[in-house]
C-alpha positions in Angstrom: -66.4 112.1 70.8 -62.5 112.3 68.9 -60.7 116.0 69.9 -57.7 116.8 68.1 -55.6 119.2 69.1 -53.3 120.4 67.3 -49.4 119.8 67.4 -48.1 123.1 66.5 -50.4 126.3 67.8 -49.8 129.7 66.1 -46.9 131.8 67.7 -46.6 135.8 67.7 -43.4 137.7 67.8 -43.8 140.7 70.3 -43.1 143.2 67.0 -47.2 141.4 66.4 -48.3 141.5 69.1 -47.5 145.2 68.9 -48.8 146.2 66.3 -52.1 144.4 66.7 -52.3 140.9 65.5 -54.8 138.5 67.7 -54.7 134.8 68.1 -57.5 132.5 67.9 -58.4 129.9 69.7 -60.7 127.7 67.5 -63.0 124.9 67.1 -64.0 123.1 64.0 -66.8 121.2 63.7 -65.7 117.4 62.0 -69.1 115.7 62.5 -69.7 112.3 63.4 -68.6 113.4 67.0 -64.6 115.1 66.0 -63.5 118.3 65.8 -60.3 119.5 65.8 -59.0 122.6 67.8 -56.5 124.9 67.0 -54.0 128.2 67.2 -54.4 130.5 64.3 -52.4 133.8 64.5 -54.1 136.3 62.0 -53.6 140.5 61.4 -57.6 141.3 61.6 -60.5 140.0 63.3 -62.2 136.7 61.7 -65.4 137.1 60.0 -68.5 134.5 62.0 -70.1 134.2 58.8 -67.0 133.6 56.3 -65.7 130.7 59.6 -69.4 129.8 59.9 -69.7 128.8 55.6 -66.4 126.4 57.3 -67.5 124.8 60.1 -65.1 127.0 61.9 -66.2 128.5 66.0 -63.3 130.8 66.8 -62.5 132.6 70.0 -59.9 135.4 70.7 -56.8 134.3 73.1 -54.6 136.6 74.8 -50.8 137.6 73.3 -49.3 135.0 76.7 -52.2 132.2 75.8 -49.3 128.8 75.6 -50.9 125.7 76.4 -53.7 124.7 74.2 -53.7 121.2 75.5 -53.7 122.0 78.8 -57.4 124.4 77.7 -58.1 121.5 76.0 -57.8 119.6 78.4 -60.0 122.0 81.2 -62.6 122.8 78.3 -62.3 118.6 77.7 -66.2 118.1 78.6 -68.0 120.8 76.9 -65.6 120.9 74.1 -67.2 117.1 73.6 -70.5 118.0 74.8 -69.7 121.2 71.4 -68.7 117.7 68.7 -71.2 115.6 69.8 -74.4 118.5 69.0 -72.7 119.2 65.5 -74.0 118.0 62.3 -72.2 119.6 58.7 -75.2 119.8 56.4 -75.1 121.9 53.0 -76.2 124.9 52.5 -79.4 125.4 52.3 -81.6 128.5 50.8 -82.7 129.0 54.1 -79.3 128.8 55.1 -76.5 129.8 52.9 -73.9 130.1 56.6 -73.7 128.2 58.2 -72.4 125.0 56.6 -72.6 123.0 60.5 -76.0 122.6 62.9 -74.2 122.7 66.6 -75.7 124.2 70.4 -75.2 127.1 71.0 -75.4 126.6 75.1 -72.6 123.8 74.3 -70.4 126.9 72.4 -71.0 129.5 75.0 -69.9 126.7 77.5 -66.3 126.1 75.8 -65.6 130.0 75.8 -66.5 130.4 79.4 -63.7 127.2 79.9 -61.3 129.0 77.9 -61.9 132.4 79.3 -61.5 131.0 83.1 -58.5 128.7 82.4 -56.8 132.0 81.2 -58.1 133.3 84.1 -56.1 130.9 86.4 -54.1 131.7 88.8 -50.3 130.5 88.2 -48.2 128.7 90.1 -44.4 131.1 90.5 
């Protein structure tokens, strides 16, 4: 399994934070046990169907989220499980939107791990 972590996570300015911009932790499921993890900044919320068509799962993170590598390390087990269950596919008449199938419980495990990591106690 390979997890590629984007070395340049998106940041928000104070003005963007005050005007409703958000950041999302994204997992692009590449297939064959590979996934790319990155942060992006958005002015409006992502649309799930659009992102599934691209094979991207996303979860909103707080404005103070600063350590993508630390978060990925904390969520490594569920991220690897998610990547190992993902399979790229061609959209068909029965499935027009999703370019990838994946274990939804594994994604829920990633979301739970990210949320727990964000709520952890930080050293003062």
